[in-house]
Phi, psi and omega in degrees: 000135181292131173239167179208174179238123182273132165230161191240157174225150178288141173280078182059225182263019184280338188086353179278135178258130180233156176298147187298341173234136175255186174240116179278125192254026176297308181299331182302332179285346182069213180262134170293123183301336179275337182219080185303330183273009180259003183232210189235138181280142169079025179268131178240127184304318181300317180289326178297318181294315180299320183293319180295318176302320182290323179298316176302317178302323185269009172096005179284129181233011185236123183229131184243127182218192180201155179298333184264350181294114186063028182065029181100354181292329180297316177297321181294314180290328177296313179300317178298316181292323183287322180051234182291348180278000189298328180278354182264353185241171179251120183245129174249133174225183188220162168222163179151329177220168174096005181215150171259025180079344180232341180223149179268011184256015177258180179228020178276176183285151171247113179209353175278157179306318181294315180292324177295316181297316179295317179300316178302313182299319182287327171296318177302318180295316180293325180279350184055053183223160173266338183216141174261131184290319182216115178251125189243137173289118190253059180216093192304316189255018182298136183298131183294330183283359174243013188270350182300318177296332177294308180294321179298318179296318177297322175296323176296320179294329171295312178302326179278354182082007179285329178221156180269317183214175177212169179198185178230133173270097185209150177256012187249125183299320181298320176296314179298320179293325180294310179296327182302334179284348177286132183305327184249016170285135186229350186206150168238125175265129187221146172290122186197131176202176187299330179261003182213076186287162176226075186294327180292316177291322177302317181297320179293318179299319177291320180295320186258005181061051179250152172285139172258097178276118190265103173275154183061037185289347177248015178054049176059022179114345181296333184265023175257345185081003183280336192244150169240176180297341180265358181293150178231140179255144181292162183298321184271044174228140185298341178263001185283194188290343178259024184299146179293164185299332183283355183283083185278339182284338178234139176227131179056036175078010179231156177301140182282117184303330181301316183278327176299321182296325177292319178298313181300322185296330184249004187300319182300318180291317186292329182266008180291157176073008180094005176287149164286168180303313180296321177296323177294323180291323177292320179295328175298318180298314177298321176288339182287325181195149177287351183268350190281141173222095180290144180235068179300144175283174182202150168233349185221163175300318183298322180290321177299319181292318180297316183293313179295327184296346179297333183293342178294325188266330183076191185289158165296157178285165179298321180296320180293319179296318177296320180293322174297319175302318180299312184297320183272003176071034181260000000 
């Protein structure tokens, strides 16, 4: 039976302690029935529940989801899996899309105070909770000069006890810095992995004592060793032939050779010391900064075990991180 050693990291300046690796629950939502290519192929609820239970067994206490994953199904299946454990874990969810401010069957942006509040209430209901630990603005490119009402609303929700903390899921330093000035902002979620670093956001998180929650820590699967340049993804998968424009790791339903070459270049270092490739990729993030908290996705118990197992090894060394930078020309 797989065992692991849990270690923890602070969720920014919130005082909340979370397992150093979380469970990203995008795939847990499966496919949105309205947008089949916006989700993940081959997801089974029963296996999702088993994987979450296994994550709990292995010491994971941090789960990241969103209102739009599977049209809300991710939040619902997470609540079902956690059951009575829901108050023992730290749950992060998001708002930003999926509502016309009055109904959840639209796909426009959520950024007004009314829309944010409604999305928060509906997430609370789906999660079967009275409070959300971390509520994140899920709109990467939202203009910073229009973000004050968003931040003000989140501060109000903290004051009302609806949420404990908040953050922004953004890859843009100006946006991260603006939210960092909010007293109860505690995290920036950023796309970041060993082949695709994010130095500007990392610097801001270190400057403001924020958690850097790392989405895409396994480069959408490229850093698991599962795929080759000849692999093909089905149409009803976010990485498939109908993939959105931002899907850089896969093109035309196949792994992007440019990124695969980078994986191959650093594979030996990542798998040193007995780590799997995925565990090495997670270990790089820990070695990159003390603020990082990777949230790899999962579809199976085996994937949850592999990701949690990274905690047995801990971070890569500073020398290993530097060598990877040298190899990748950073």
